[in-house]
MDAnalysis code that builds the backbone (N, CA, C; Angstrom):
import MDAnalysis as mda
import numpy as np

u = mda.Universe.empty(531, n_residues=177, atom_resindex=np.repeat(np.arange(177), 3), trajectory=True)
u.add_TopologyAttr("name", ["N", "CA", "C"] * 177)
u.add_TopologyAttr("resid", np.arange(1, 178))
u.add_TopologyAttr("resname", ["MET", "LYS", "LEU", "PRO", "THR", "GLU", "ARG", "ALA", "ARG", "HIS", "SER", "ALA", "GLY", "PRO", "VAL", "ALA", "VAL", "GLY", "ALA", "ALA", "ASP", "ALA", "GLY", "VAL", "LEU", "LEU", "LEU", "ARG", "LEU", "ALA", "VAL", "GLY", "LEU", "ILE", "LEU", "ALA", "GLY", "HIS", "GLY", "ALA", "GLN", "LYS", "LEU", "PHE", "GLY", "TRP", "PHE", "GLY", "GLY", "PRO", "GLY", "LEU", "GLU", "THR", "THR", "GLY", "LYS", "GLY", "PHE", "SER", "GLN", "LEU", "GLY", "TRP", "ASP", "PRO", "GLY", "VAL", "PHE", "TYR", "ALA", "GLY", "LEU", "ALA", "GLY", "VAL", "SER", "GLU", "PHE", "LEU", "GLY", "GLY", "LEU", "GLY", "LEU", "ALA", "ILE", "GLY", "MET", "LEU", "THR", "PRO", "LEU", "ALA", "ALA", "ALA", "ALA", "CYS", "ILE", "GLY", "VAL", "MET", "VAL", "ASP", "ALA", "MET", "ALA", "ILE", "ALA", "PRO", "GLU", "ILE", "ASP", "LEU", "TRP", "SER", "ALA", "ALA", "GLY", "THR", "ALA", "PHE", "VAL", "TYR", "PRO", "MET", "LEU", "LEU", "ALA", "VAL", "GLY", "ALA", "LEU", "ALA", "VAL", "ALA", "ALA", "VAL", "GLY", "PRO", "LEU", "ARG", "LEU", "SER", "LEU", "ASP", "ALA", "ARG", "LEU", "PRO", "TRP", "ARG", "ASP", "GLY", "GLY", "TRP", "LEU", "PRO", "ALA", "GLY", "PHE", "ALA", "LEU", "VAL", "LEU", "GLY", "VAL", "VAL", "GLY", "ALA", "PHE", "ILE", "ILE", "LEU", "ALA", "LEU", "LYS"])
u.atoms.positions = np.array([
    [78.526, -79.486, -74.911],
    [79.449, -78.418, -74.641],
    [79.414, -78.086, -73.151],
    [80.567, -77.974, -72.560],
    [80.659, -77.686, -71.130],
    [80.622, -76.174, -70.912],
    [79.721, -75.735, -70.036],
    [79.606, -74.310, -69.730],
    [80.660, -73.921, -68.710],
    [81.256, -72.742, -68.859],
    [82.254, -72.314, -67.870],
    [81.601, -72.022, -66.532],
    [82.340, -72.266, -65.491],
    [81.829, -71.938, -64.162],
    [81.798, -70.432, -64.000],
    [81.095, -69.960, -62.988],
    [81.030, -68.521, -62.713],
    [82.427, -67.951, -62.508],
    [83.260, -68.635, -61.744],
    [84.624, -68.145, -61.496],
    [85.435, -68.109, -62.793],
    [85.275, -69.117, -63.629],
    [86.018, -69.138, -64.887],
    [85.591, -67.986, -65.781],
    [84.303, -67.664, -65.802],
    [83.833, -66.533, -66.609],
    [84.429, -65.234, -66.096],
    [84.552, -65.087, -64.765],
    [85.100, -63.858, -64.193],
    [86.573, -63.695, -64.521],
    [87.308, -64.788, -64.552],
    [88.745, -64.694, -64.766],
    [89.126, -64.745, -66.244],
    [88.164, -64.969, -67.130],
    [88.461, -65.116, -68.547],
    [88.665, -63.784, -69.258],
    [88.571, -62.684, -68.571],
    [88.736, -61.378, -69.182],
    [87.528, -60.508, -68.925],
    [87.431, -59.411, -69.665],
    [86.324, -58.481, -69.440],
    [84.981, -59.138, -69.724],
    [84.067, -58.961, -68.807],
    [82.732, -59.505, -68.948],
    [81.766, -58.354, -68.717],
    [80.733, -58.296, -69.495],
    [79.744, -57.242, -69.337],
    [79.078, -57.355, -67.965],
    [78.698, -56.224, -67.440],
    [77.976, -56.200, -66.173],
    [76.618, -56.840, -66.405],
    [76.279, -57.786, -65.527],
    [75.034, -58.518, -65.688],
    [73.950, -58.061, -64.725],
    [72.813, -58.689, -64.857],
    [71.672, -58.376, -64.006],
    [71.981, -58.656, -62.533],
    [72.753, -59.712, -62.257],
    [73.112, -60.020, -60.867],
    [73.950, -58.893, -60.270],
    [74.884, -58.343, -61.056],
    [75.697, -57.227, -60.570],
    [74.815, -56.039, -60.211],
    [73.871, -55.721, -61.076],
    [72.968, -54.592, -60.825],
    [72.045, -54.884, -59.644],
    [71.542, -56.114, -59.563],
    [70.658, -56.471, -58.456],
    [71.355, -56.401, -57.105],
    [72.581, -56.911, -57.036],
    [73.334, -56.851, -55.777],
    [73.693, -55.415, -55.443],
    [74.005, -54.600, -56.451],
    [74.251, -53.174, -56.200],
    [73.026, -52.530, -55.563],
    [71.848, -52.811, -56.080],
    [70.622, -52.246, -55.497],
    [70.435, -52.704, -54.052],
    [70.674, -53.983, -53.789],
    [70.565, -54.495, -52.422],
    [71.578, -53.820, -51.508],
    [72.834, -53.713, -51.979],
    [73.876, -53.066, -51.172],
    [73.512, -51.617, -50.873],
    [73.039, -50.902, -51.890],
    [72.677, -49.502, -51.686],
    [71.509, -49.361, -50.720],
    [70.490, -50.186, -50.876],
    [69.320, -50.087, -50.002],
    [69.689, -50.374, -48.550],
    [70.288, -51.525, -48.305],
    [70.631, -51.909, -46.929],
    [71.712, -50.992, -46.379],
    [72.751, -50.754, -47.155],
    [73.871, -49.952, -46.681],
    [73.506, -48.513, -46.389],
    [72.768, -47.873, -47.290],
    [72.436, -46.464, -47.072],
    [71.400, -46.270, -45.975],
    [70.496, -47.221, -45.816],
    [69.563, -47.136, -44.681],
    [70.340, -47.195, -43.373],
    [71.265, -48.156, -43.266],
    [72.064, -48.268, -42.042],
    [72.960, -47.050, -41.843],
    [73.611, -46.589, -42.901],
    [74.476, -45.415, -42.784],
    [73.665, -44.197, -42.356],
    [72.459, -44.063, -42.879],
    [71.589, -42.953, -42.485],
    [71.214, -43.008, -41.016],
    [70.891, -44.195, -40.530],
    [70.580, -44.340, -39.101],
    [71.798, -44.020, -38.235],
    [72.970, -44.435, -38.687],
    [74.194, -44.111, -37.964],
    [74.454, -42.612, -37.943],
    [74.219, -41.952, -39.082],
    [74.407, -40.495, -39.167],
    [73.423, -39.758, -38.254],
    [72.226, -40.293, -38.111],
    [71.259, -39.695, -37.179],
    [71.785, -39.754, -35.753],
    [72.317, -40.913, -35.381],
    [72.832, -41.079, -34.022],
    [74.080, -40.233, -33.779],
    [74.996, -40.244, -34.711],
    [76.289, -39.592, -34.507],
    [76.245, -38.082, -34.701],
    [75.596, -37.644, -35.783],
    [75.704, -36.250, -36.201],
    [74.400, -35.468, -36.142],
    [73.289, -36.145, -35.879],
    [71.998, -35.471, -35.888],
    [71.494, -35.193, -37.297],
    [72.098, -35.827, -38.297],
    [71.655, -35.623, -39.681],
    [70.306, -36.291, -39.916],
    [69.617, -35.900, -40.954],
    [68.341, -36.483, -41.384],
    [67.299, -36.453, -40.266],
    [67.310, -35.385, -39.474],
    [66.344, -35.241, -38.389],
    [66.646, -36.086, -37.171],
    [67.838, -36.622, -37.093],
    [68.204, -37.476, -35.957],
    [68.526, -36.673, -34.711],
    [68.591, -37.354, -33.592],
    [68.801, -36.669, -32.315],
    [70.244, -36.290, -32.015],
    [71.208, -36.864, -32.687],
    [72.604, -36.604, -32.369],
    [73.089, -37.496, -31.239],
    [74.378, -37.438, -30.976],
    [75.017, -38.374, -30.048],
    [74.579, -38.182, -28.599],
    [74.526, -36.955, -28.129],
    [74.162, -36.722, -26.713],
    [72.759, -37.226, -26.409],
    [71.801, -36.854, -27.241],
    [70.411, -37.261, -27.002],
    [70.248, -38.765, -27.194],
    [70.894, -39.314, -28.210],
    [70.834, -40.761, -28.413],
    [71.462, -41.475, -27.219],
    [72.562, -40.924, -26.701],
    [73.208, -41.497, -25.526],
    [72.279, -41.523, -24.321],
    [71.493, -40.469, -24.144],
    [70.517, -40.440, -23.036],
    [69.471, -41.539, -23.224],
    [69.057, -41.738, -24.467],
    [68.103, -42.813, -24.753],
    [68.687, -44.186, -24.463],
    [69.934, -44.386, -24.823],
    [70.606, -45.659, -24.523],
    [70.697, -45.851, -23.009],
    [71.027, -44.788, -22.274],
    [71.099, -44.882, -20.808],
    [69.759, -45.268, -20.211],
    [68.674, -44.711, -20.734],
    [67.337, -45.043, -20.234],
    [66.984, -46.510, -20.486],
    [67.612, -47.098, -21.504],
    [67.394, -48.517, -21.779],
    [68.338, -49.418, -20.990],
    [69.181, -48.809, -20.155],
    [70.095, -49.581, -19.320],
    [71.475, -49.775, -19.917],
    [71.786, -49.053, -20.967],
    [73.087, -49.147, -21.618],
    [73.951, -48.002, -21.119],
    [74.743, -48.245, -20.079],
    [75.597, -47.197, -19.511],
    [77.065, -47.547, -19.700],
    [77.889, -46.607, -20.118],
    [77.543, -45.218, -20.412],
    [76.841, -45.102, -21.770],
    [75.730, -44.411, -21.781],
    [74.875, -44.318, -22.960],
    [75.561, -43.729, -24.174],
    [76.362, -42.684, -23.971],
    [77.030, -42.043, -25.111],
    [78.014, -43.017, -25.763],
    [78.690, -43.826, -24.969],
    [79.623, -44.816, -25.529],
    [78.880, -45.810, -26.415],
    [77.797, -46.397, -25.885],
    [77.063, -47.404, -26.648],
    [76.349, -46.786, -27.846],
    [75.845, -45.567, -27.701],
    [75.232, -44.879, -28.838],
    [76.274, -44.609, -29.915],
    [77.471, -44.195, -29.499],
    [78.545, -43.956, -30.455],
    [78.980, -45.230, -31.158],
    [79.080, -46.309, -30.401],
    [79.463, -47.597, -30.982],
    [78.421, -48.068, -31.994],
    [77.153, -47.947, -31.636],
    [76.083, -48.325, -32.565],
    [76.111, -47.417, -33.794],
    [76.274, -46.118, -33.573],
    [76.293, -45.174, -34.684],
    [77.451, -45.406, -35.640],
    [78.633, -45.644, -35.101],
    [79.805, -45.902, -35.948],
    [79.629, -47.214, -36.716],
    [79.112, -48.241, -36.053],
    [78.890, -49.528, -36.724],
    [77.902, -49.382, -37.876],
    [76.807, -48.668, -37.620],
    [75.815, -48.461, -38.672],
    [76.371, -47.588, -39.795],
    [77.028, -46.484, -39.416],
    [77.498, -45.527, -40.408],
    [78.603, -46.123, -41.286],
    [79.680, -46.602, -40.662],
    [80.794, -47.136, -41.452],
    [80.452, -48.477, -42.097],
    [79.764, -49.349, -41.359],
    [79.350, -50.625, -41.938],
    [78.400, -50.420, -43.104],
    [77.450, -49.510, -42.936],
    [76.498, -49.224, -44.012],
    [77.166, -48.634, -45.236],
    [78.073, -47.674, -45.029],
    [78.790, -47.091, -46.170],
    [79.649, -48.140, -46.872],
    [80.340, -48.967, -46.079],
    [81.162, -50.023, -46.668],
    [80.336, -50.986, -47.499],
    [79.173, -51.346, -46.978],
    [78.287, -52.243, -47.716],
    [77.797, -51.567, -48.993],
    [77.392, -50.303, -48.895],
    [76.840, -49.588, -50.046],
    [77.837, -49.477, -51.192],
    [79.085, -49.161, -50.877],
    [80.073, -48.989, -51.948],
    [80.834, -50.274, -52.249],
    [80.571, -51.310, -51.481],
    [81.240, -52.586, -51.711],
    [82.711, -52.525, -51.365],
    [83.008, -52.006, -50.190],
    [84.398, -51.900, -49.745],
    [84.589, -52.691, -48.462],
    [85.558, -53.602, -48.472],
    [85.782, -54.504, -47.333],
    [84.456, -55.145, -46.931],
    [83.777, -55.676, -47.909],
    [82.394, -56.128, -47.750],
    [82.179, -57.109, -46.602],
    [82.994, -58.146, -46.418],
    [82.730, -59.043, -45.283],
    [82.808, -58.327, -43.933],
    [83.759, -57.411, -43.785],
    [83.891, -56.659, -42.535],
    [82.725, -55.686, -42.366],
    [82.337, -55.007, -43.437],
    [81.195, -54.093, -43.383],
    [79.920, -54.855, -43.024],
    [79.739, -56.025, -43.627],
    [78.563, -56.839, -43.321],
    [78.579, -57.279, -41.863],
    [79.751, -57.630, -41.338],
    [79.860, -58.025, -39.929],
    [79.439, -56.885, -39.010],
    [79.862, -55.661, -39.302],
    [79.476, -54.507, -38.480],
    [77.962, -54.317, -38.515],
    [77.384, -54.440, -39.698],
    [75.933, -54.287, -39.841],
    [75.180, -55.395, -39.109],
    [75.646, -56.611, -39.268],
    [74.997, -57.747, -38.602],
    [75.085, -57.585, -37.092],
    [76.258, -57.232, -36.589],
    [76.436, -57.098, -35.148],
    [75.505, -56.075, -34.524],
    [75.437, -54.896, -35.116],
    [74.592, -53.849, -34.534],
    [73.113, -54.217, -34.661],
    [72.750, -54.927, -35.719],
    [71.350, -55.321, -35.872],
    [70.979, -56.484, -34.943],
    [71.919, -57.378, -34.653],
    [71.647, -58.437, -33.667],
    [71.391, -57.800, -32.303],
    [72.180, -56.800, -31.939],
    [71.938, -56.103, -30.674],
    [70.589, -55.399, -30.688],
    [70.223, -54.797, -31.818],
    [68.913, -54.144, -31.913],
    [67.788, -55.169, -31.753],
    [67.965, -56.351, -32.335],
    [66.948, -57.403, -32.175],
    [66.870, -57.869, -30.732],
    [68.011, -57.917, -30.056],
    [68.045, -58.401, -28.674],
    [67.290, -57.484, -27.721],
    [67.244, -56.203, -28.036],
    [66.549, -55.279, -27.133],
    [65.150, -54.931, -27.625],
    [64.703, -55.560, -28.717],
    [63.356, -55.314, -29.229],
    [62.341, -55.664, -28.146],
    [61.345, -54.811, -27.959],
    [60.394, -55.033, -26.858],
    [59.520, -56.262, -27.027],
    [59.320, -56.694, -28.252],
    [58.419, -57.811, -28.492],
    [58.858, -58.529, -29.752],
    [58.723, -59.837, -29.772],
    [59.157, -60.586, -30.946],
    [57.960, -61.246, -31.635],
    [56.793, -60.669, -31.518],
    [55.621, -61.150, -32.236],
    [55.693, -60.570, -33.651],
    [56.130, -61.396, -34.595],
    [56.370, -60.915, -35.951],
    [55.129, -60.328, -36.611],
    [53.966, -60.718, -36.162],
    [52.738, -60.323, -36.847],
    [52.026, -59.164, -36.180],
    [52.599, -58.625, -35.114],
    [51.978, -57.461, -34.469],
    [52.699, -56.198, -34.913],
    [52.077, -55.055, -34.667],
    [52.703, -53.773, -35.010],
    [54.014, -53.606, -34.246],
    [54.070, -54.065, -33.000],
    [55.297, -53.955, -32.207],
    [56.389, -54.889, -32.730],
    [56.003, -55.899, -33.496],
    [56.971, -56.845, -34.042],
    [57.959, -56.199, -34.993],
    [57.620, -55.014, -35.526],
    [58.550, -54.343, -36.432],
    [59.847, -53.972, -35.717],
    [59.812, -53.843, -34.404],
    [61.036, -53.549, -33.649],
    [62.034, -54.698, -33.775],
    [61.558, -55.881, -34.090],
    [62.421, -57.037, -34.315],
    [62.630, -57.279, -35.812],
    [61.564, -57.170, -36.586],
    [61.602, -57.518, -38.003],
    [62.528, -56.590, -38.791],
    [62.469, -55.307, -38.548],
    [63.271, -54.343, -39.297],
    [64.770, -54.620, -39.167],
    [65.318, -54.716, -37.946],
    [66.740, -55.043, -37.861],
    [67.067, -56.442, -38.372],
    [66.123, -57.376, -38.258],
    [66.363, -58.716, -38.777],
    [66.536, -58.672, -40.297],
    [65.677, -57.926, -40.976],
    [65.781, -57.834, -42.432],
    [67.081, -57.154, -42.859],
    [67.500, -56.118, -42.133],
    [68.758, -55.457, -42.468],
    [69.943, -56.394, -42.239],
    [69.917, -57.160, -41.160],
    [70.994, -58.123, -40.888],
    [71.035, -59.205, -41.956],
    [69.885, -59.726, -42.335],
    [69.824, -60.766, -43.364],
    [70.286, -60.197, -44.708],
    [69.920, -58.955, -45.006],
    [70.387, -58.323, -46.241],
    [71.898, -58.195, -46.272],
    [72.491, -57.785, -45.148],
    [73.955, -57.673, -45.068],
    [74.611, -59.043, -45.221],
    [74.045, -60.057, -44.584],
    [74.588, -61.407, -44.708],
    [74.471, -61.918, -46.142],
    [73.349, -61.632, -46.795],
    [73.169, -62.059, -48.182],
    [74.228, -61.432, -49.091],
    [74.537, -60.166, -48.856],
    [75.567, -59.503, -49.658],
    [76.926, -60.162, -49.428],
    [77.239, -60.494, -48.186],
    [78.510, -61.177, -47.910],
    [78.543, -62.550, -48.577],
    [77.408, -63.250, -48.596],
    [77.347, -64.589, -49.187],
    [77.473, -64.551, -50.709],
    [76.795, -63.626, -51.329],
    [76.816, -63.524, -52.789],
    [78.046, -62.763, -53.251],
    [78.502, -61.837, -52.423],
    [79.630, -60.975, -52.771],
    [79.136, -59.666, -53.334],
    [79.974, -58.646, -53.305],
    [79.562, -57.338, -53.829],
    [79.569, -57.290, -55.359],
    [80.168, -58.286, -55.985],
    [80.257, -58.456, -57.435],
    [81.024, -57.324, -58.116],
    [80.764, -57.111, -59.405],
    [81.623, -56.241, -60.216],
    [81.466, -54.754, -59.925],
    [80.287, -54.314, -59.550],
    [80.035, -52.887, -59.342],
    [80.347, -52.500, -57.902],
    [81.599, -52.703, -57.511],
    [82.007, -52.443, -56.134],
    [83.486, -52.086, -56.105],
    [83.907, -51.522, -54.989],
    [85.329, -51.260, -54.810],
    [86.100, -52.549, -54.537],
    [85.398, -53.588, -54.139],
    [86.015, -54.904, -53.913],
    [86.073, -55.745, -55.191],
    [85.785, -55.161, -56.341],
    [85.648, -55.922, -57.590],
    [86.883, -56.754, -57.931],
    [88.060, -56.344, -57.481],
    [89.284, -57.087, -57.810],
    [89.807, -57.907, -56.624],
    [89.025, -57.991, -55.568],
    [89.480, -58.703, -54.367],
    [88.861, -60.098, -54.304],
    [89.490, -60.994, -53.550],
    [89.060, -62.403, -53.549],
    [87.614, -62.626, -53.115],
    [87.064, -61.772, -52.303],
    [85.701, -61.992, -51.802],
    [84.650, -61.334, -52.690],
    [85.047, -60.861, -53.862],
    [84.095, -60.211, -54.771],
    [82.904, -61.107, -55.069],
    [83.142, -62.386, -55.231],
    [82.073, -63.315, -55.575],
    [81.484, -64.028, -54.363],
    [81.761, -63.514, -53.167],
    [81.193, -64.094, -51.961],
    [81.654, -65.516, -51.718],
    [80.789, -66.280, -51.094],
    [81.091, -67.671, -50.783],
    [80.880, -67.939, -49.304],
    [81.123, -69.191, -48.933],
    [80.921, -69.598, -47.537],
    [81.881, -68.888, -46.591],
    [83.118, -68.693, -47.024],
    [84.107, -68.080, -46.133],
    [83.765, -66.614, -45.809],
    [83.514, -65.752, -46.794],
    [83.154, -64.372, -46.444],
    [81.834, -64.293, -45.674],
    [80.876, -65.137, -46.041],
    [79.595, -65.133, -45.335],
    [79.774, -65.606, -43.891],
    [80.533, -66.685, -43.708],
    [80.792, -67.193, -42.356],
    [81.552, -66.187, -41.520],
    [82.542, -65.539, -42.124],
    [83.308, -64.496, -41.430],
    [82.378, -63.392, -40.948],
    [81.528, -62.886, -41.847],
    [80.614, -61.797, -41.498],
    [79.643, -62.222, -40.400],
    [79.101, -63.413, -40.527],
    [78.119, -63.892, -39.547],
    [78.758, -64.116, -38.181],
    [79.867, -64.843, -38.158],
    [80.511, -65.155, -36.872],
    [81.021, -63.882, -36.201],
    [81.740, -63.045, -36.942],
    [82.260, -61.809, -36.349],
    [81.127, -60.901, -35.875],
    [80.072, -60.781, -36.671],
    [78.936, -59.947, -36.284],
    [78.233, -60.451, -35.036],
    [77.942, -61.742, -34.983],
    [77.227, -62.319, -33.833],
    [78.105, -62.316, -32.585],
    [79.371, -62.690, -32.733],
    [80.278, -62.677, -31.575],
    [80.433, -61.250, -31.040],
    [80.617, -60.298, -31.949],
    [80.707, -58.900, -31.515],
    [79.457, -58.437, -30.804],
    [78.293, -58.817, -31.334],
    [77.023, -58.437, -30.702],
    [76.912, -59.031, -29.301],
    [77.290, -60.294, -29.156],
    [77.182, -60.933, -27.842],
    [78.195, -60.344, -26.850],
    [79.360, -59.944, -27.326],
    [80.318, -59.274, -26.429],
    [79.724, -57.957, -25.919],
    [79.135, -57.194, -26.809],
    [78.507, -55.929, -26.405],
    [77.356, -56.192, -25.438],
    [76.537, -57.185, -25.719],
    [75.432, -57.514, -24.802],
    [75.957, -57.953, -23.436],
    [77.057, -58.702, -23.413],
    [77.639, -59.146, -22.149],
    [78.207, -57.976, -21.350],
    [78.765, -56.987, -22.052],
    [79.328, -55.800, -21.370],
    [78.243, -54.891, -20.828],
    [77.089, -54.934, -21.444],
    [75.985, -54.070, -21.029],
    [75.678, -54.309, -19.576],
])
């Protein structure tokens, strides 16, 4: 007996939500809400964050001038990209925003020794970027606002879109710095 492909099962009518749907939802919520929270700290001062002005001063001290512009760009990318990832809306674009801001965070990490305490400055954004890319590759699946859209089940095209757009965007920002 020939088993139906994953795509055939999805298009054959109503299918119960499976463990993969729940697992990807958990991944989307974890990565997306962490990023959205960091963005809210930068933009609005929520969750004990410094807010845009203070974050902008920090960006300026790191050589990112004008600091408020770059802090705002990072905050918006984290906030909107994270929310989009969490709710599964425009998932490839949301993943690209998350990947881009995390690539920039990795680029300015003070040390890339993965096994030292300072290595977390690189490892943390790397894990968030990889999580966002994984969601784009697998797709947001059924428990998402993208459930009826072509990229619901991920694939090479949505993953490639997210990766290329995120990395190119990150390098443009680094070049402008």
